[in-house]
Backbone as JSON Lines, residues from 0, in Angstrom:
{"i":0,"aa":"X","n":[-45.73,-64.89,-62.07],"ca":[-46.07,-66.29,-61.81],"c":[-46.33,-66.47,-60.32]}
{"i":1,"aa":"X","n":[-47.42,-67.1,-60.01],"ca":[-47.72,-67.39,-58.62],"c":[-47.08,-68.71,-58.23]}
{"i":2,"aa":"X","n":[-46.5,-68.73,-57.05],"ca":[-45.86,-69.93,-56.54],"c":[-46.85,-70.76,-55.77]}
{"i":3,"aa":"X","n":[-46.68,-72.05,-55.8],"ca":[-47.51,-72.9,-54.95],"c":[-46.95,-72.83,-53.53]}
{"i":4,"aa":"X","n":[-47.77,-73.23,-52.57],"ca":[-47.33,-73.2,-51.18],"c":[-46.09,-74.04,-50.96]}
{"i":5,"aa":"X","n":[-45.9,-75.08,-51.74],"ca":[-44.74,-75.95,-51.58],"c":[-43.44,-75.24,-51.93]}
{"i":6,"aa":"X","n":[-43.52,-74.25,-52.84],"ca":[-42.32,-73.56,-53.31],"c":[-41.91,-72.39,-52.43]}
{"i":7,"aa":"X","n":[-42.76,-71.99,-51.54],"ca":[-42.5,-70.79,-50.74],"c":[-42.06,-71.16,-49.33]}
{"i":8,"aa":"X","n":[-41.06,-70.46,-48.81],"ca":[-40.71,-70.7,-47.41],"c":[-41.84,-70.19,-46.51]}
{"i":9,"aa":"X","n":[-42.05,-70.87,-45.4],"ca":[-43.11,-70.47,-44.47],"c":[-42.7,-69.29,-43.61]}
{"i":10,"aa":"X","n":[-41.4,-69.01,-43.54],"ca":[-40.92,-67.87,-42.77],"c":[-39.74,-67.25,-43.5]}
{"i":11,"aa":"X","n":[-39.75,-65.92,-43.57],"ca":[-38.65,-65.16,-44.15],"c":[-38.37,-63.97,-43.23]}
{"i":12,"aa":"X","n":[-37.31,-63.23,-43.5],"ca":[-36.97,-62.06,-42.69],"c":[-36.56,-60.91,-43.6]}
{"i":13,"aa":"X","n":[-36.85,-59.72,-43.13],"ca":[-36.4,-58.52,-43.84],"c":[-34.9,-58.32,-43.59]}
{"i":14,"aa":"X","n":[-34.29,-57.49,-44.4],"ca":[-32.87,-57.18,-44.21],"c":[-32.63,-56.56,-42.83]}
{"i":15,"aa":"X","n":[-33.57,-55.73,-42.37],"ca":[-33.45,-55.1,-41.06],"c":[-33.47,-56.16,-39.95]}
{"i":16,"aa":"X","n":[-34.32,-57.15,-40.1],"ca":[-34.38,-58.23,-39.1],"c":[-33.1,-59.05,-39.12]}
{"i":17,"aa":"X","n":[-32.58,-59.32,-40.3],"ca":[-31.33,-60.08,-40.4],"c":[-30.2,-59.31,-39.73]}
{"i":18,"aa":"X","n":[-30.17,-57.99,-39.9],"ca":[-29.12,-57.19,-39.25],"c":[-29.24,-57.27,-37.73]}
{"i":19,"aa":"X","n":[-30.46,-57.23,-37.19],"ca":[-30.64,-57.34,-35.73],"c":[-30.28,-58.74,-35.25]}
{"i":20,"aa":"X","n":[-30.61,-59.75,-36.02],"ca":[-30.22,-61.12,-35.66],"c":[-28.7,-61.22,-35.55]}
{"i":21,"aa":"X","n":[-27.99,-60.66,-36.52],"ca":[-26.51,-60.69,-36.49],"c":[-25.98,-59.97,-35.26]}
{"i":22,"aa":"X","n":[-26.59,-58.85,-34.91],"ca":[-26.18,-58.11,-33.73],"c":[-26.37,-58.95,-32.46]}
{"i":23,"aa":"X","n":[-27.53,-59.57,-32.34],"ca":[-27.83,-60.4,-31.17],"c":[-26.88,-61.59,-31.1]}
{"i":24,"aa":"X","n":[-26.56,-62.18,-32.25],"ca":[-25.68,-63.36,-32.26],"c":[-24.25,-63.04,-31.85]}
{"i":25,"aa":"X","n":[-23.87,-61.79,-31.89],"ca":[-22.54,-61.43,-31.37],"c":[-22.48,-61.66,-29.86]}
{"i":26,"aa":"X","n":[-23.61,-61.45,-29.19],"ca":[-23.7,-61.68,-27.74],"c":[-24.17,-63.09,-27.39]}
{"i":27,"aa":"X","n":[-25.0,-63.65,-28.26],"ca":[-25.62,-64.97,-28.02],"c":[-25.56,-65.76,-29.34]}
{"i":28,"aa":"X","n":[-24.47,-66.48,-29.58],"ca":[-24.28,-67.13,-30.88],"c":[-25.35,-68.16,-31.26]}
{"i":29,"aa":"X","n":[-25.9,-68.86,-30.29],"ca":[-26.85,-69.94,-30.58],"c":[-28.24,-69.54,-30.09]}
{"i":30,"aa":"X","n":[-29.08,-69.08,-31.03],"ca":[-30.41,-68.59,-30.68],"c":[-31.49,-69.3,-31.49]}
{"i":31,"aa":"X","n":[-32.73,-69.08,-31.09],"ca":[-33.88,-69.57,-31.85],"c":[-35.02,-68.58,-31.68]}
{"i":32,"aa":"X","n":[-35.99,-68.67,-32.58],"ca":[-37.22,-67.89,-32.48],"c":[-38.37,-68.83,-32.19]}
{"i":33,"aa":"X","n":[-39.32,-68.32,-31.4],"ca":[-40.59,-69.0,-31.2],"c":[-41.67,-67.96,-31.37]}
{"i":34,"aa":"X","n":[-42.59,-68.23,-32.29],"ca":[-43.68,-67.29,-32.52],"c":[-44.64,-67.35,-31.34]}
{"i":35,"aa":"X","n":[-44.74,-66.24,-30.63],"ca":[-45.6,-66.17,-29.45],"c":[-47.05,-66.41,-29.83]}
{"i":36,"aa":"X","n":[-47.76,-67.02,-28.92],"ca":[-49.17,-67.33,-29.16],"c":[-50.13,-66.27,-28.67]}
{"i":37,"aa":"X","n":[-49.64,-65.14,-28.21],"ca":[-50.53,-64.05,-27.88],"c":[-50.74,-63.8,-26.4]}
{"i":38,"aa":"X","n":[-49.95,-64.38,-25.54],"ca":[-50.11,-64.15,-24.11],"c":[-49.52,-62.79,-23.73]}
{"i":39,"aa":"X","n":[-48.51,-62.8,-22.94],"ca":[-47.94,-61.57,-22.36],"c":[-47.36,-60.63,-23.41]}
{"i":40,"aa":"X","n":[-46.77,-61.14,-24.44],"ca":[-46.11,-60.3,-25.43],"c":[-46.83,-60.31,-26.77]}
{"i":41,"aa":"X","n":[-48.14,-60.45,-26.74],"ca":[-48.92,-60.41,-27.96],"c":[-48.55,-61.54,-28.89]}
{"i":42,"aa":"X","n":[-48.37,-61.22,-30.15],"ca":[-47.98,-62.25,-31.12],"c":[-46.6,-61.96,-31.67]}
{"i":43,"aa":"X","n":[-45.71,-61.52,-30.81],"ca":[-44.35,-61.2,-31.22],"c":[-43.53,-62.45,-31.44]}
{"i":44,"aa":"X","n":[-42.59,-62.4,-32.39],"ca":[-41.62,-63.49,-32.49],"c":[-40.61,-63.31,-31.36]}
{"i":45,"aa":"X","n":[-40.51,-64.28,-30.51],"ca":[-39.62,-64.2,-29.35],"c":[-38.28,-64.85,-29.69]}
{"i":46,"aa":"X","n":[-37.2,-64.17,-29.35],"ca":[-35.85,-64.64,-29.64],"c":[-35.18,-65.05,-28.33]}
{"i":47,"aa":"X","n":[-34.74,-66.31,-28.25],"ca":[-34.16,-66.85,-27.02],"c":[-32.8,-67.49,-27.29]}
{"i":48,"aa":"X","n":[-31.93,-67.53,-26.27],"ca":[-30.77,-68.41,-26.39],"c":[-31.28,-69.85,-26.52]}
{"i":49,"aa":"X","n":[-30.69,-70.63,-27.39],"ca":[-31.2,-71.98,-27.63],"c":[-31.29,-72.82,-26.36]}
{"i":50,"aa":"X","n":[-30.35,-72.65,-25.44],"ca":[-30.37,-73.44,-24.22],"c":[-31.4,-72.99,-23.2]}
{"i":51,"aa":"X","n":[-32.02,-71.83,-23.42],"ca":[-32.98,-71.29,-22.46],"c":[-34.43,-71.57,-22.84]}
{"i":52,"aa":"X","n":[-34.66,-72.18,-23.98],"ca":[-36.02,-72.45,-24.42],"c":[-36.13,-73.91,-24.83]}
{"i":53,"aa":"X","n":[-37.07,-74.61,-24.26],"ca":[-37.28,-76.02,-24.6],"c":[-38.35,-76.09,-25.69]}
{"i":54,"aa":"X","n":[-37.95,-76.58,-26.86],"ca":[-38.9,-76.77,-27.94],"c":[-39.77,-77.96,-27.56]}
{"i":55,"aa":"X","n":[-41.07,-77.75,-27.57],"ca":[-42.01,-78.78,-27.14],"c":[-42.33,-79.79,-28.23]}
{"i":56,"aa":"X","n":[-42.92,-80.9,-27.81],"ca":[-43.33,-81.95,-28.74],"c":[-44.36,-81.46,-29.75]}
{"i":57,"aa":"X","n":[-45.1,-80.42,-29.39],"ca":[-46.15,-79.91,-30.27],"c":[-45.74,-78.64,-31.01]}
{"i":58,"aa":"X","n":[-44.46,-78.3,-30.94],"ca":[-43.96,-77.16,-31.69],"c":[-43.54,-77.62,-33.08]}
{"i":59,"aa":"X","n":[-43.74,-76.74,-34.05],"ca":[-43.43,-77.04,-35.45],"c":[-42.34,-76.09,-35.91]}
{"i":60,"aa":"X","n":[-41.33,-76.63,-36.56],"ca":[-40.27,-75.79,-37.12],"c":[-40.75,-75.27,-38.47]}
{"i":61,"aa":"X","n":[-40.89,-73.94,-38.56],"ca":[-41.34,-73.33,-39.81],"c":[-40.23,-73.23,-40.83]}
{"i":62,"aa":"X","n":[-39.02,-73.1,-40.35],"ca":[-37.86,-72.92,-41.23],"c":[-36.77,-72.21,-40.47]}
{"i":63,"aa":"X","n":[-35.9,-71.55,-41.21],"ca":[-34.8,-70.8,-40.62],"c":[-34.69,-69.44,-41.3]}
{"i":64,"aa":"X","n":[-34.26,-68.46,-40.51],"ca":[-33.94,-67.15,-41.05],"c":[-32.54,-66.8,-40.58]}
{"i":65,"aa":"X","n":[-31.69,-66.46,-41.51],"ca":[-30.29,-66.15,-41.21],"c":[-29.64,-67.27,-40.4]}
{"i":66,"aa":"X","n":[-30.0,-68.52,-40.7],"ca":[-29.43,-69.67,-40.01],"c":[-30.01,-69.93,-38.63]}
{"i":67,"aa":"X","n":[-31.07,-69.25,-38.26],"ca":[-31.69,-69.38,-36.94],"c":[-33.05,-70.08,-37.1]}
{"i":68,"aa":"X","n":[-33.28,-71.18,-36.37],"ca":[-34.56,-71.87,-36.5],"c":[-35.72,-71.06,-35.93]}
{"i":69,"aa":"X","n":[-36.88,-71.21,-36.57],"ca":[-38.1,-70.52,-36.16],"c":[-39.17,-71.58,-35.91]}
{"i":70,"aa":"X","n":[-39.75,-71.55,-34.7],"ca":[-40.76,-72.52,-34.29],"c":[-42.08,-71.82,-33.99]}
{"i":71,"aa":"X","n":[-43.15,-72.6,-34.04],"ca":[-44.49,-72.12,-33.71],"c":[-45.24,-73.3,-33.09]}
{"i":72,"aa":"X","n":[-46.15,-73.02,-32.18],"ca":[-46.93,-74.11,-31.59],"c":[-47.87,-74.7,-32.64]}
{"i":73,"aa":"X","n":[-48.22,-75.94,-32.49],"ca":[-49.11,-76.62,-33.45],"c":[-50.45,-75.91,-33.53]}
{"i":74,"aa":"X","n":[-50.99,-75.44,-32.42],"ca":[-52.29,-74.76,-32.46],"c":[-52.18,-73.42,-33.18]}
{"i":75,"aa":"X","n":[-51.09,-72.7,-32.96],"ca":[-50.88,-71.44,-33.66],"c":[-50.66,-71.7,-35.15]}
{"i":76,"aa":"X","n":[-49.91,-72.76,-35.47],"ca":[-49.68,-73.11,-36.87],"c":[-51.0,-73.41,-37.58]}
{"i":77,"aa":"X","n":[-51.89,-74.09,-36.9],"ca":[-53.19,-74.42,-37.5],"c":[-53.93,-73.15,-37.92]}
{"i":78,"aa":"X","n":[-53.84,-72.12,-37.1],"ca":[-54.51,-70.86,-37.43],"c":[-53.8,-70.11,-38.56]}
{"i":79,"aa":"X","n":[-52.49,-70.27,-38.67],"ca":[-51.7,-69.51,-39.64],"c":[-51.13,-70.36,-40.77]}
{"i":80,"aa":"X","n":[-51.65,-71.56,-40.96],"ca":[-51.03,-72.49,-41.91],"c":[-51.06,-72.02,-43.36]}
{"i":81,"aa":"X","n":[-51.9,-71.05,-43.68],"ca":[-51.98,-70.56,-45.05],"c":[-51.19,-69.26,-45.25]}
{"i":82,"aa":"X","n":[-50.36,-68.93,-44.25],"ca":[-49.63,-67.67,-44.35],"c":[-48.12,-67.89,-44.31]}
{"i":83,"aa":"X","n":[-47.43,-66.94,-44.87],"ca":[-45.99,-66.87,-44.75],"c":[-45.69,-65.81,-43.7]}
{"i":84,"aa":"X","n":[-44.9,-66.15,-42.7],"ca":[-44.53,-65.18,-41.68],"c":[-43.3,-64.41,-42.16]}
{"i":85,"aa":"X","n":[-43.34,-63.12,-41.98],"ca":[-42.25,-62.23,-42.37],"c":[-41.76,-61.55,-41.1]}
{"i":86,"aa":"X","n":[-40.57,-61.91,-40.66],"ca":[-40.01,-61.33,-39.44],"c":[-39.36,-60.0,-39.82]}
{"i":87,"aa":"X","n":[-39.81,-58.96,-39.14],"ca":[-39.35,-57.6,-39.41],"c":[-38.92,-56.95,-38.09]}
{"i":88,"aa":"X","n":[-38.48,-55.71,-38.16],"ca":[-38.05,-54.97,-36.97],"c":[-38.71,-53.59,-37.01]}
{"i":89,"aa":"X","n":[-39.16,-53.15,-35.84],"ca":[-39.73,-51.81,-35.68],"c":[-39.13,-51.19,-34.43]}
{"i":90,"aa":"X","n":[-39.2,-49.86,-34.29],"ca":[-38.71,-49.24,-33.06],"c":[-39.55,-49.7,-31.86]}
{"i":91,"aa":"X","n":[-38.92,-49.8,-30.71],"ca":[-39.65,-50.16,-29.5],"c":[-38.88,-51.18,-28.68]}
{"i":92,"aa":"X","n":[-39.51,-51.62,-27.61],"ca":[-38.9,-52.61,-26.71],"c":[-39.41,-54.0,-27.05]}
{"i":93,"aa":"X","n":[-38.51,-54.96,-27.01],"ca":[-38.88,-56.34,-27.28],"c":[-39.61,-56.96,-26.11]}
{"i":94,"aa":"X","n":[-40.03,-58.2,-26.3],"ca":[-40.71,-58.93,-25.25],"c":[-39.83,-59.08,-24.02]}
{"i":95,"aa":"X","n":[-40.45,-59.22,-22.88],"ca":[-39.72,-59.23,-21.61],"c":[-38.56,-60.2,-21.6]}
{"i":96,"aa":"X","n":[-38.73,-61.39,-22.16],"ca":[-37.68,-62.41,-22.12],"c":[-36.96,-62.57,-23.46]}
{"i":97,"aa":"X","n":[-37.35,-61.8,-24.45],"ca":[-36.76,-61.91,-25.78],"c":[-35.45,-61.13,-25.84]}
{"i":98,"aa":"X","n":[-34.5,-61.65,-26.6],"ca":[-33.16,-61.04,-26.68],"c":[-33.14,-59.7,-27.41]}
{"i":99,"aa":"X","n":[-34.23,-59.31,-28.05],"ca":[-34.28,-57.98,-28.65],"c":[-34.62,-56.91,-27.61]}
{"i":100,"aa":"X","n":[-35.05,-57.29,-26.44],"ca":[-35.4,-56.35,-25.38],"c":[-34.17,-55.53,-24.98]}
{"i":101,"aa":"X","n":[-34.35,-54.23,-24.8],"ca":[-33.26,-53.36,-24.39],"c":[-32.43,-52.82,-25.54]}
{"i":102,"aa":"X","n":[-32.78,-53.15,-26.76],"ca":[-32.03,-52.67,-27.93],"c":[-32.76,-51.55,-28.67]}
{"i":103,"aa":"X","n":[-33.89,-51.13,-28.11],"ca":[-34.73,-50.07,-28.67],"c":[-35.26,-50.38,-30.06]}
{"i":104,"aa":"X","n":[-35.2,-51.66,-30.42],"ca":[-35.83,-52.19,-31.63],"c":[-36.4,-53.53,-31.23]}
{"i":105,"aa":"X","n":[-37.48,-53.91,-31.88],"ca":[-38.08,-55.2,-31.55],"c":[-38.5,-55.92,-32.82]}
{"i":106,"aa":"X","n":[-38.52,-57.23,-32.71],"ca":[-39.0,-58.03,-33.83],"c":[-40.52,-57.94,-33.89]}
{"i":107,"aa":"X","n":[-41.04,-58.02,-35.1],"ca":[-42.47,-57.98,-35.36],"c":[-42.78,-58.96,-36.47]}
{"i":108,"aa":"X","n":[-43.87,-59.68,-36.33],"ca":[-44.28,-60.61,-37.38],"c":[-45.32,-59.96,-38.27]}
{"i":109,"aa":"X","n":[-45.04,-59.97,-39.54],"ca":[-46.02,-59.59,-40.56],"c":[-46.38,-60.88,-41.27]}
{"i":110,"aa":"X","n":[-47.4,-60.87,-42.07],"ca":[-47.75,-62.09,-42.79],"c":[-48.4,-61.77,-44.12]}
{"i":111,"aa":"X","n":[-48.41,-62.76,-44.96],"ca":[-49.13,-62.68,-46.23],"c":[-49.58,-64.09,-46.57]}
{"i":112,"aa":"X","n":[-50.64,-64.19,-47.36],"ca":[-51.13,-65.5,-47.75],"c":[-50.14,-66.19,-48.67]}
{"i":113,"aa":"X","n":[-49.9,-67.45,-48.42],"ca":[-49.05,-68.25,-49.31],"c":[-49.76,-68.4,-50.66]}
{"i":114,"aa":"X","n":[-48.97,-68.48,-51.7],"ca":[-49.54,-68.69,-53.03],"c":[-49.97,-67.41,-53.71]}
{"i":115,"aa":"X","n":[-49.71,-66.28,-53.09],"ca":[-50.07,-64.98,-53.68],"c":[-48.79,-64.19,-53.87]}
{"i":116,"aa":"X","n":[-48.68,-63.5,-54.97],"ca":[-47.5,-62.67,-55.2],"c":[-47.6,-61.43,-54.31]}
{"i":117,"aa":"X","n":[-46.46,-60.98,-53.77],"ca":[-46.48,-59.81,-52.89],"c":[-46.9,-58.54,-53.59]}
């Protein structure tokens, strides 16, 4: 059965991403994600301490993963509005200011069209 876009979360995370989120929260209990728009760190999901990142008036909350809010800019959302973002983890260094940096693993955004079965 195919789900309608209304029934599907706009953002989900793999088990590996949830494990890294839990690890980061041991050091930084209150965090958030912001989907990068492609500047210095490409299109990586950036993980910040909540107090270190100001959510803008034009940012949209996509949902939560493992109890952590995930935001995206309105212009980026417009380009990706038909997709579900899947936060995953791969080997490597995280974005310069992202909390995954220095852990030899980094968050990565994958996507799939909403309304389609995986």
